[in-house]
C-alpha positions in Angstrom: -35.8 26.6 15.2 -34.7 26.9 18.4 -36.7 24.6 21.2 -36.4 27.0 23.8 -35.3 30.4 24.5 -33.8 31.7 27.9 -34.5 34.6 29.9 -31.0 35.2 30.9 -32.0 37.6 33.9 -34.4 34.7 35.2 -32.0 31.8 34.6 -29.5 31.1 37.4 -27.5 28.7 35.8 -28.5 25.3 38.1 -28.4 23.0 35.1 -32.0 21.5 36.5 -33.8 21.5 33.0 -30.8 19.6 31.2 -30.6 17.2 34.6 -34.5 16.7 34.2 -34.9 16.4 30.1 -35.6 12.3 29.4 -33.5 12.6 26.4 -30.5 14.4 27.5 -30.9 17.1 24.7 -29.8 20.2 26.7 -26.8 21.0 27.3 -25.8 22.5 31.0 -25.1 25.7 31.5 -21.5 26.7 32.6 -20.1 30.4 33.5 -19.7 31.3 29.9 -23.0 29.8 28.7 -26.6 29.7 28.8 -28.7 26.1 28.4 -28.8 25.1 25.1 -29.6 22.1 22.8 -27.7 19.6 21.7 -27.2 19.1 17.8 -30.6 17.4 16.1 -32.5 17.9 19.2 -35.4 19.5 17.1 -35.4 16.0 15.9 -35.3 14.3 19.0 -37.6 15.9 21.3 -40.7 14.1 22.6 -42.7 18.2 23.7 -42.9 16.5 27.2 -42.6 19.7 28.6 -40.5 18.4 31.8 -37.9 21.4 31.4 -40.1 24.2 31.4 -42.0 22.6 34.1 -39.7 22.4 36.3 -37.4 25.7 36.5 -38.1 27.2 39.3 -38.0 30.6 38.0 -39.2 30.2 34.7 -36.3 31.1 32.8 -37.2 28.8 30.1 -39.9 28.7 27.7 -40.9 26.3 24.8 -41.1 27.3 21.4 -43.5 24.7 21.0 -45.1 25.2 24.4 -44.6 28.9 25.5 -45.0 29.6 29.7 -48.3 31.4 29.1 -49.9 28.4 28.1 -48.1 26.4 31.2 -50.4 27.7 34.0 -48.1 27.1 37.3 -48.9 25.0 39.9 -51.0 26.0 42.9 -49.2 24.5 46.3 -52.9 25.3 47.9 -54.9 23.0 45.7 -52.4 20.1 46.4 -53.8 17.2 48.6 -52.5 15.7 51.5 -51.6 11.8 51.4 -54.7 10.8 53.3 -57.2 12.9 51.4 -55.5 10.6 48.5 -56.4 7.5 50.0 -59.8 8.3 50.7 -60.4 9.3 47.3 -58.9 6.5 46.1 -59.7 4.0 48.0 -63.8 6.0 47.9 -63.9 5.3 44.0 -66.3 2.7 43.0 -67.3 1.0 39.8 -70.7 2.7 39.3 -73.6 0.1 37.6 -76.2 2.4 38.6 -77.3 5.8 36.9 -79.7 8.3 37.1 -82.1 8.8 34.0 -80.3 11.6 33.5 -77.7 12.6 30.7 -74.7 15.0 31.6 -74.0 18.0 30.1 -71.6 18.6 26.6 -69.6 20.7 29.0 -68.8 18.3 31.7 -68.0 15.3 29.2 -65.8 18.0 27.5 -64.0 18.6 30.9 -63.2 14.9 31.4 -61.8 14.1 27.9 -59.6 17.7 29.2 -58.4 16.0 31.8 -57.9 12.2 30.4 -55.3 13.8 27.9 -52.7 14.3 30.1 -52.2 10.9 31.0 -48.8 9.6 30.2 -48.2 8.0 27.3 -45.2 6.1 26.0 -42.0 8.7 24.2 -45.3 11.2 24.7 -46.9 9.6 21.3 -50.2 10.4 22.9 -52.0 7.9 20.5 -55.2 8.2 22.3 -58.4 8.9 20.3 -61.8 8.8 21.7 -65.7 8.4 20.7 -68.1 9.1 22.5 -71.6 7.4 22.1 -74.8 9.2 24.0 -78.9 8.6 24.1 -80.7 5.5 24.7 -81.1 4.7 21.5 -78.0 4.1 20.4 -76.8 2.7 23.4 -79.2 0.0 23.2 -77.6 -1.2 19.7 -74.2 -1.1 21.4 -75.6 -3.6 23.6 -77.5 -5.6 21.4 -74.5 -5.7 19.5 -72.7 -7.1 22.6 -74.7 -9.9 22.8 -74.7 -11.2 19.1 -70.6 -11.2 20.3 -71.4 -13.4 23.1 -74.2 -15.7 21.7 -70.7 -16.5 19.4 -68.7 -16.7 22.2 -71.2 -19.4 23.5 -71.2 -21.2 20.6 -67.1 -20.7 19.5 -65.5 -20.3 22.0 -67.4 -21.8 25.0 -64.4 -21.9 27.8 -64.3 -18.4 27.4 -67.7 -17.5 27.4 -68.3 -20.3 30.5 -65.8 -18.1 32.5 -67.4 -14.8 31.8 -70.8 -15.9 32.6 -71.9 -14.9 29.0 -74.5 -17.4 29.0 -76.5 -15.2 32.5 -75.7 -12.1 30.5 -77.5 -13.4 27.7 -80.7 -14.2 29.6 -80.8 -11.0 31.5 -81.0 -9.1 28.4 -83.5 -11.4 26.8 -85.7 -10.9 30.4 -85.0 -7.4 29.5 -82.1 -6.3 32.0 -79.0 -4.7 30.6 -76.3 -6.2 32.3 -73.8 -4.6 29.5 -74.1 -0.8 29.5 -76.4 -0.6 32.6 -78.6 1.8 31.6 -75.7 4.3 31.3 -76.1 7.7 29.1 -72.8 7.5 27.9 -70.5 5.3 26.9 -66.4 6.5 26.2 -64.5 4.1 23.6 -61.0 4.6 23.4 -59.1 3.6 20.1 -56.1 4.0 18.7 -53.8 3.1 15.2 -53.5 -0.5 15.9 -49.8 -0.6 14.7 -49.0 1.9 17.5 -47.4 0.0 20.0 -47.6 2.2 22.8 -51.8 2.5 22.4 -52.8 -0.2 24.6 -51.0 0.8 27.5 -51.6 4.6 26.6 -55.5 4.2 25.9 -55.6 2.3 29.8 -54.1 4.8 31.2 -56.1 7.3 30.0 -59.3 5.3 31.0 -58.0 5.4 34.6 -57.2 9.3 33.8 -60.8 9.4 32.6 -62.4 7.3 35.6 -60.9 9.1 38.1 -61.7 12.4 36.9 -65.1 11.0 36.6 -65.7 10.8 40.4 -63.7 14.0 41.0 -66.2 15.8 39.3 -69.5 13.9 40.7 -70.0 11.8 38.1 -70.3 8.0 38.1 -68.0 6.0 36.1 -67.5 1.6 35.5 -64.9 0.2 33.0 -67.4 -1.4 30.0 -65.5 -4.8 29.6 -68.1 -7.1 27.8 -68.7 -3.8 25.4 -64.6 -2.8 24.9 -64.1 -6.9 23.9 -66.9 -6.9 21.7 -65.5 -3.5 20.2 -61.9 -5.2 19.6 -62.9 -8.5 18.3 -66.4 -8.7 16.6 -66.4 -7.5 13.1 -69.6 -7.0 13.3 -69.8 -4.6 16.1 -66.6 -3.3 14.9 -68.6 -2.2 11.5 -71.1 -0.3 13.2 -68.7 1.4 15.4 -67.4 3.0 12.0 -64.0 4.0 13.9 -61.3 5.1 11.4 -59.4 3.0 9.2 -57.3 1.0 10.9 -58.0 1.9 14.5 -58.9 -0.4 17.0 -61.2 0.0 20.1 -59.0 -0.7 23.1 -61.0 0.0 26.6 -64.6 1.3 26.8 -66.2 3.2 30.1 -69.5 4.0 31.0 -70.3 7.5 32.6 -73.2 9.2 34.0 -74.8 10.7 37.3 -75.1 8.0 39.8 -78.0 6.7 41.4 -76.7 6.3 44.7 -73.9 7.5 47.4 -71.4 4.9 48.8 -70.7 5.6 52.9 -68.0 2.9 53.4 -64.7 2.0 52.2 -64.6 -1.5 51.2 -61.5 -3.6 52.0 -59.4 -5.0 49.7 -56.8 -8.0 49.5 -53.1 -7.3 50.6 -50.5 -6.3 48.4 -48.5 -9.6 46.8 -45.2 -8.2 46.9 -41.8 -9.9 46.5 -39.1 -7.3 47.7 -35.8 -7.9 46.2 
């Protein structure tokens, strides 16, 4: 089966599709031939969609990703450099949430946006488990506290560096500094044998974080819980992830209780120009 079809009436034989293919699977057109795939292309193609996305006339349609499934980019929805700068600078790690769950449709929209995060070789190895509800999240936080107590006995230097004694003390006093009362936690996980998975999960979580802001939500990396989920067997058993999967990061999500009004400064970029 051919990877793609070419509309001869639309194709201007400019070779953009061939130039853009990351694996050089397309033979550039000439005066006698339209663009065509190289031998063995079916086995090599990573289905990134670049060839169809870059064609200015919509002449190329992928068999696995037909043109009708690829909406055109709307120039009017683009943002300026100044808008992008404010959006990125105004994104905050939200640690105080309203006592209100987020609608399932909104959570699903978050996941739809996060799936467009890049991954090595377009493998897309990221899986998600979404935990909701006070009782369930309380149990996850409690499991993380047990990991901290273990760390304080067995890995004292790391526990001290991460101030685990203070977190445990506050937990015992009734204050949750682990999941912060968030109504939802997104856990990214993947097959532990997949080498691209750690970076893919980190990027997908970052997309989730930024998408949350765009939807009016608040998000914050759940670092303590994420570390415990990746390393502490009792908590791993409770999570019941698919066989062979490893937790690779977690994000708290909910409606922010407060609104921010300023853009805090950060350290200058540390750069070596060569």
